[in-house]
C-alpha positions, -999 to 999 in steps of 0.1 A, spaced: -198 416 -695 -210 384 -697 -196 377 -661 -212 413 -650 -248 402 -663 -243 368 -642 -234 385 -610 -265 408 -618 -287 379 -622 -275 364 -595 -291 390 -575 -320 383 -576 -327 344 -574 -330 332 -537 -332 293 -533 -334 289 -572 -361 314 -576 -361 345 -594 -375 371 -565 -386 393 -593 -407 373 -613 -412 341 -595 -398 315 -622 -383 286 -606 -349 284 -623 -328 255 -632 -291 251 -621 -266 262 -645 -240 268 -625 -220 243 -635 -215 249 -672 -221 288 -666 -191 306 -681 -175 272 -695 -193 266 -724 -160 254 -740 -164 224 -716 -167 190 -734 -195 170 -730 -174 142 -710 -159 166 -686 -198 178 -680 -207 148 -674 -180 134 -650 -173 160 -626 -138 159 -606 -142 145 -572 -143 164 -541 -116 159 -524 -107 170 -485 -71 170 -469 -70 148 -437 -50 174 -416 -80 202 -417 -104 180 -401 -111 175 -362 -91 152 -345 -123 127 -346 -122 125 -383 -84 128 -384 -84 93 -364 -113 78 -383 -96 87 -419 -60 67 -410 -87 40 -394 -103 34 -423 -71 34 -444 -68 2 -442 -28 3 -433 -19 30 -463 -15 68 -456 -45 90 -465 -31 125 -474 -70 133 -482 -106 116 -485 -134 116 -508 -168 120 -502 -172 79 -497 -146 78 -474 -160 111 -456 -191 96 -455 -183 63 -440 -158 85 -417 -191 100 -402 -206 66 -400 -181 56 -374 -183 85 -353 -221 86 -351 -221 43 -348 -224 40 -311 -224 4 -310 -193 -1 -328 -177 0 -293 -139 -8 -309 -142 27 -327 -156 48 -299 -133 36 -275 -104 45 -296 -119 77 -300 -122 89 -265 -90 74 -259 -77 101 -287 -95 127 -268 -82 121 -231 -43 115 -245 -29 150 -247 3 135 -266 -21 122 -292 -40 156 -295 -12 172 -299 8 144 -330 10 152 -364 -7 132 -394 22 105 -394 21 98 -361 -20 98 -362 -13 72 -388 13 52 -370 -3 49 -338 -37 40 -355 -20 10 -368 -5 0 -341 -34 0 -319 -49 -25 -347 -22 -44 -347 -20 -45 -310 -57 -53 -304 -69 -66 -337 -106 -55 -350 -120 -86 -350 -110 -97 -321 -123 -88 -286 -131 -50 -279 -101 -35 -257 -112 -19 -224 -107 19 -227 -83 23 -198 -59 -2 -215 -63 16 -247 -55 48 -229 -27 33 -212 -13 17 -246 -12 53 -261 3 65 -229 30 42 -236 32 43 -271 44 82 -271 65 78 -239 86 56 -261 117 69 -279 109 66 -316 134 36 -321 117 13 -296 81 18 -306 83 -15 -329 96 -36 -297 68 -22 -277 41 -29 -301 56 -66 -304 57 -65 -268 16 -56 -260 10 -80 -290 22 -106 -273 -3 -97 -243 32 -82 -220 17 -47 -209 49 -32 -204 51 8 -198 84 18 -217 112 -6 -234 140 -6 -213 175 -10 -221 213 -19 -208 240 7 -207 250 -9 -242 222 0 -257 208 -38 -257 172 -46 -252 165 -55 -209 139 -71 -214 109 -71 -190 80 -77 -212 80 -122 -202 60 -134 -179 81 -145 -148 74 -156 -110 72 -122 -97 35 -107 -88 17 -97 -122 13 -63 -110 51 -60 -100 67 -36 -124 99 -49 -126 128 -21 -139 166 -24 -132 163 -5 -105 140 -35 -88 165 -57 -99 194 -40 -81 170 -51 -48 168 -84 -60 207 -83 -65 211 -72 -28 190 -96 -12 209 -126 -30 236 -118 -16 225 -116 22 238 -151 40 206 -159 51 176 -180 40 144 -169 38 110 -173 14 121 -151 -19 85 -146 -28 73 -130 9 102 -108 15 106 -99 53 105 -64 61 142 -63 79 158 -83 45 143 -57 23 152 -29 45 188 -41 46 191 -50 9 176 -14 5 209 0 26 230 -20 3 217 -6 -27 218 30 -11 255 26 1 265 5 -29 282 -22 -11 307 -48 -24 294 -78 -36 265 -64 -47 284 -31 -64 297 -54 -86 274 -83 -95 249 -52 -104 274 -34 -129 275 -72 -143 239 -81 -146 229 -44 -157 251 -47 -184 232 -84 -196 207 -82 -223 172 -96 -217 179 -99 -177 150 -85 -168 131 -118 -184 149 -142 -157 124 -152 -128 135 -141 -95 146 -178 -82 171 -177 -114 186 -144 -102 192 -154 -63 207 -189 -78 228 -176 -97 245 -153 -70 241 -179 -42 257 -205 -65 288 -185 -73 321 -185 -61 324 -160 -27 355 -147 -49 342 -147 -78 327 -106 -78 367 -93 -76 370 -103 -111 350 -88 -135 361 -110 -168 355 -141 -144 319 -134 -131 305 -120 -168 319 -155 -182 304 -173 -147 270 -154 -156 270 -163 -193 273 -200 -187 252 -207 -159 220 -178 -163 200 -200 -184 160 -205 -178 132 -218 -203 103 -214 -182 104 -178 -165 72 -182 -151 76 -216 -126 112 -221 -116 124 -258 -113 128 -271 -79 165 -271 -87 163 -235 -92 145 -229 -65 172 -247 -42 199 -229 -55 181 -200 -41 175 -210 -11 143 -204 -14 128 -215 26 89 -208 24 88 -222 58 68 -197 86 100 -195 109 125 -182 75 112 -148 84 127 -155 126 159 -172 113 163 -137 88 158 -116 118 181 -134 140 212 -138 109 203 -94 106 210 -93 141 238 -111 144 250 -91 114 243 -58 133 265 -68 161 242 -82 183 247 -111 207 225 -142 188 223 -175 207 231 -203 181 254 -180 156 274 -155 178 310 -170 194 301 -169 229 336 -168 237 344 -138 215 362 -114 241 338 -86 224 311 -98 249 303 -88 281 299 -117 307 271 -110 328 266 -147 343 240 -159 361 265 -171 389 298 -165 399 327 -182 390 335 -217 411 364 -202 424 346 -176 446 315 -189 471 281 -174 463 267 -147 473 234 -158 481 228 -199 480 198 -215 476 196 -241 497 163 -256 493 128 -257 513 128 -216 508 161 -216 529 190 -192 516 224 -190 527 234 -154 524 267 -149 548 291 -148 515 271 -117 510 274 -107 541 315 -112 545 322 -78 547 301 -68 572 309 -53 606 292 -82 626 306 -112 598 329 -136 619 310 -136 648 307 -164 666 272 -174 685 257 -200 705 231 -209 676 263 -217 651 270 -247 682 234 -253 683 235 -256 646 266 -278 646 244 -305 667 221 -307 634 252 -319 614 258 -352 637 224 -360 629 228 -354 590 223 -393 581 192 -399 602 167 -364 592 163 -358 557 149 -318 572 183 -316 595 203 -325 565 188 -293 546 201 -272 578 231 -286 577 239 -278 546 235 -246 552 253 -240 583 284 -263 569 286 -242 535 284 -207 553 313 -221 574 327 -228 540 324 -196 529 335 -180 563 370 -199 556 369 -210 594 353 -242 600 382 -259 621 376 -232 643 343 -232 648 343 -272 653 373 -264 674 354 -240 700 323 -264 697 344 -296 708 361 -276 734 326 -263 745 310 -300 741 338 -313 770 324 -295 794 286 -309 790 275 -333 818 266 -361 792 294 -362 759 280 -350 726 291 -385 710 271 -405 731 239 -381 730 205 -401 728 182 -400 703 154 -382 722 177 -353 728 186 -352 693 151 -348 681 142 -324 706 163 -300 693 148 -303 660 121 -282 665 138 -257 684 162 -254 655 134 -248 631 116 -220 653 146 -201 652 151 -202 613 142 -164 598 123 -179 568 112 -144 557 144 -123 566 167 -109 535 200 -93 528 194 -57 538 215 -53 504 224 -66 475 251 -65 447 234 -53 413 232 -89 396 207 -120 391 198 -137 419 177 -170 419 151 -171 439 148 -138 450 114 -118 444 116 -85 422 104 -63 451 128 -76 477 159 -69 449 145 -34 445 138 -28 478 169 -36 495 191 -15 478 165 9 458 186 4 426 183 -10 392 206 -23 369 197 6 344 209 27 377 242 8 376 245 13 336 238 52 338 265 54 370 292 35 351 286 62 321 289 91 347 281 106 378 269 132 363 249 117 342 231 94 366 224 123 391 211 141 363 189 109 350 174 94 381 180 124 410 172 154 393 156 139 364 167 163 337 177 140 314 142 127 300 147 92 290 141 86 252 118 60 235 119 43 208 100 23 185 123 -7 183 123 -10 217 85 -4 224 76 -42 220 103 -52 244 90 -24 272 55 -37 268 63 -72 276 88 -61 307 56 -42 318 31 -67 313 55 -92 331 71 -74 360 52 -43 364 15 -48 351 2 -17 371 19 2 352 8 -3 323 -17 23 317 5 48 331 33 41 303 9 25 272 -16 38 252 -37 12 240 -56 10 206 -93 18 213 -116 -16 207 -138 -7 175 -178 -12 190 -200 -30 169 -217 -10 145 -189 11 142 -179 23 99 -144 2 95 -139 3 60 -150 21 24 -171 -8 18 -193 -2 51 -200 34 40 -213 24 7 -234 -1 22 -252 25 44 -255 50 16 -271 25 -10 -295 18 20 -303 50 26 -305 61 -13 -329 33 -18 -350 46 15 -358 79 -8 -386 88 -27 -380 82 -64 -367 111 -85 -378 123 -119 -345 110 -142 -333 132 -171 -355 106 -193 -385 113 -172 -381 149 -173 -371 148 -210 -407 127 -222 -423 156 -201 -406 183 -222 -416 162 -255 -451 156 -245 -457 195 -240 -437 200 -274 -462 177 -290 -491 199 -282 -478 230 -296 -491 245 -328 -462 235 -356 -444 261 -378 -450 268 -412 -425 256 -435 -408 276 -458 -408 255 -487 -380 246 -514 -403 260 -543 -425 285 -555 -456 264 -550 -445 251 -517 -440 284 -504 -474 295 -517 -488 266 -502 -476 276 -466 -485 312 -474 -524 307 -483 -528 287 -444 -514 318 -429 -542 334 -407 -550 365 -428 -535 391 -406 -502 377 -418 -511 376 -457 -495 409 -461 -492 406 -499 -520 429 -518 -542 407 -544 -534 415 -580 -497 416 -573 -472 394 -576 -463 369 -550 -427 366 -548 -410 338 -526 -392 363 -509 -423 384 -501 -443 349 -489 -413 340 -469 -412 369 -451 -447 366 -440 -447 328 -430 -413 337 -405 -430 367 -392 -461 341 -380 -439 319 -370 -424 342 -348 -456 346 -332 -455 307 -318 -444 296 -283 -411 281 -290 -407 245 -282 -387 239 -252 -349 221 -251 -353 186 -252 -318 178 -245 -288 185 -220 -280 172 -183 -305 167 -158 -306 203 -144 -309 216 -175 -340 195 -183 -350 209 -149 -353 240 -158 -368 236 -192 -394 216 -171 -395 245 -144 -413 267 -175 -443 247 -182 -448 231 -152 -432 248 -119 -455 233 -92 -441 199 -105 -404 211 -103 -413 226 -67 -425 192 -49 -391 177 -71 -371 203 -47 -388 190 -17 -379 157 -24 -339 145 -5 -312 138 -27 -296 104 -25 -259 107 -12 -227 104 -36 -217 68 -36 -184 81 -53 -152 94 -39 -124 93 -14 -134 79 20 -132 110 38 -159 125 15 -186 92 21 -177 97 58 -189 132 55 -220 125 32 -227 97 63 -220 123 91 -249 144 69 -278 124 77 -265 102 108 -247 126 128 -242 102 156 -224 76 136 -193 63 149 -159 62 125 -135 35 132 -109 60 115 -119 89 138 -114 67 169 -76 55 156 -71 94 145 -82 106 181 -57 80 199 -28 86 178 -32 124 185 -40 120 219 -11 102 232 -3 121 265 37 112 263 25 73 263 39 44 240 12 35 215 1 -2 217 -18 -20 188 -43 -44 196 -22 -69 177 9 -60 195 -9 -63 231 -25 -99 223 11 -109 212 25 -90 245 -7 -110 265 9 -145 248 44 -140 259 28 -125 296 11 -157 300 39 -179 285 63 -166 313 42 -167 343 29 -202 335 65 -214 330 76 -242 353 103 -218 369 86 -187 369 85 -171 403 110 -189 419 
């Protein structure tokens, strides 16, 4: 009965006021129905506790944050106030970064309370609260790494981060030992060193050539990747041994190279000896700064020509002939010397003064061996070889030609017989006669005459156009004919076999064309276009233009400006009547209402409920204030309600271009205000897409090829 009476009484009580009598009542709910409670219990109520697991994520994080290392299952009212204070404290960057990071890591949002307790304390250990405030991105990076790490390795991860080593995971060897990777080494700080990257370094260390181990040549790196992929020896054995070594990732690159390159070349055949060698010699105190001895043992060569030497070594390893490395006496090399063997006469002999002896070349022709009078006349010049240097040159031409035919004795004998019938003896010829024959011999010399046929080969002093015009066949065609005459016909006659291009040979072909056939450059190669002055080349130039454009635009109303206008408008609106916390306050507000809203008849009891109803009715007739929170677009909508003209003027202003996004987004933004702009990326894309079957040549490649062409043309032997 007492509980029913209490329930009935509560039906007439609103905000501590009896609606039937208007009496303000005291709150006795604490003792209602608990008359048996002792005075001590009444004066010391039980604390109100909130279970942490039922709170929002931000509050759960802060609950463990204020726990000072202890796991909090629930919090009391004072602790809850502290949580709310920290959440609203925007000046506390440490706490705000922690909350933002927690909300941006998916694994954190799904974590149980014990994990939240552990990760919050881990953050406080890695980034001390009284130390430098960590950046948001760093906290997010740590949270992701912590959740992605196995439970057994999370303690090691926290220790590494506390030491300043921003590792993404704890790497372990196959035996379960810590592989390291947290120490600073001689590698690039941004370089993530793993067991896989260690394999590449091992493969490079097994190569025979010396190179700069910190600026790796591309050819060396590609060869190392190939070794890793094919699991070649001795890389395979070294990798297995080093991967099993605890803390191997903490050692410098120089230490790895020095260890491998100082070992006996046969150690890898014996796993036990190899492991013993590693344990005895893999020692290093300063991983970040290797000693000079270690760099020397690693055969580190930072010189500029190290890349070229490495490329020469790799070319020799591929089976190519490299001067100074390959054995020239190896029978596998095809000897294509520039001169014929000494046992055979030279086909074309350069005897000086632009004169060539081609008698040996013509020995198989039908006219070869025919003895003519000019030979006899030419032989007269031999008699005067000691008196005239120019005649000596002619004599060598004839004499060598006779040696080439093998008929010197016959020629001399015939000439002597002819000379016996002359009026004067050849031995007693006078000096003027000899001099008279000199210009006659020079006039008969065919300086511009060349053989009509050349055997394929290389000829000193023969112009390129003469060689190709003589027989119409190149050395490439000879090689194709040796493969198959059908192949020769299909490639060079019918041209059904298209010439295949290889990027590896493009540079050589470019140099060949510039040196020998410069007129074919435009027909065979497409040179990278020059970027005109004023063109947009980089993101920085795009951003500079956008910033200048935005600065020239009339200023737009900012969100703060719009908010100030809205608040100014709200200040002019009539304020609403307060409902009041007591009957007296409610009555005072009721008395201030206009008469048409004072609907309680005089003489009747003014209850709090009735008066509040009248006050609410009046407040509903007042104009509602506009919203002053939200994004700029939402604030503009509110401003349009009270000042549509100003919003219309704002809409007429040009919007500033976006300064964020990809490079393609920035290009489109610039085009929207400057359609005639020229972009380097578009020029290069058009050049790459419209090749027309030509070989693409960059400006750098062309510059290199032109330098080579210049060196060739300026060489003393060029054109001879």
